N, C-alpha and C positions, 0 to 999 in steps of 0.2 A: 801831433804827428806820430810821436812814439806810441801813444795809446792806440791809434788806429793800426799801426803796424803790429802791435801786440795782439789786437783782436783778430787780425788776419792770420796769425800764426796758429796752425792747426794743433801743434803740440800744447800750446797754452790753453786752447779751448778744451782739448781732451783732458788736461790736468784739472782745469776748473770744474768741468762736468763730473769727473771722477771724484774729486774731493767733495763736491756738493752732494753727490749720490751717497758717498760713504758717511757723510755727516748727518744727513737728514732722511734719506729714503730707504736705506738698507735696513734689514730686520735687526741687525746688530749695530745700530747707529749709536752715536755718542751718548745721547740722552738715555737710551735703554741700558747701556753699559753702566752709566752713573747710577741709575735706579737699582740695578742688580748689585752693584758694589755696596750701596746703602743697605739693601736687604740682607746681604751677606754679613755685614757688620752687625746689624740688629740681631740676626740669628746667632752670631757668635756670642754676643752679650747674653742672650737668652740661654744659650747652651751652658755658659759659665754659671749662671744663676741656678739652673736646674741641677747641675753637677754638685754645687754646694748644698742645695736642698736635699739631694740624695744622701750626701755625707751626713748631714744633720739628722735625717731620718734613720740612717743606719745606726748612728750613735744612740739615738733615742730608743730604738728597738733593742739594741744591746743592753741598755740600761734597764729597760722594762723586763727583759728576759732574765737578767741576773740579780735584780734587786726587787724583792717582794714589796717593800714599802713604797717604792716609786710606782710600781704597778697598781697598788691600791690607791695611791693618790691620783694617778692618771684616770683610773676607772671612776673615781668619785667626781673629779672635776669635769671630765669629758663626757661621760655617759650617765652621770647622776645616779650611780649605783650606791647602795647603802647596805649596812648590815641589818639583820632582822630587828635588832633592838634600837635602831636609830630612826630619827625622822629627818627628812631633808627639806630644807627651806631654800628656795631659789629667789635671789634678789636680782632684779633687773634695774638698771639705771637708765632713765630717759634723759636725753640731752635737750 
C-alpha cells in the first residue's frame, strides 16, 4: 500500500527520473566522470615522470658542456665515434 502511494507521488517520480537521468543519460554522467578522473590521475603521473626526465637531461647536458672527458665518453658510447688512430669494435649480445 505504501509502495503504491509512493508511485503515485509526482515528486517521487520526478526525483527518480532526474536521478536516473543524471546517473546514466547525461553527457556528464557518473561513469564518464570516473573515466575522466582516472585519465587525469594517469596524466599527472606521466607529468611527474617527464618533469624528472627533463631534470635528468638538463643535468646530463650540463655535465657534457662542462666536462670534456664525459663528452668524449658520451660520443664514443652513443654515436660510436672514434679518434683517427683507433678501431671500434661493437659487440652485441643476443638473448
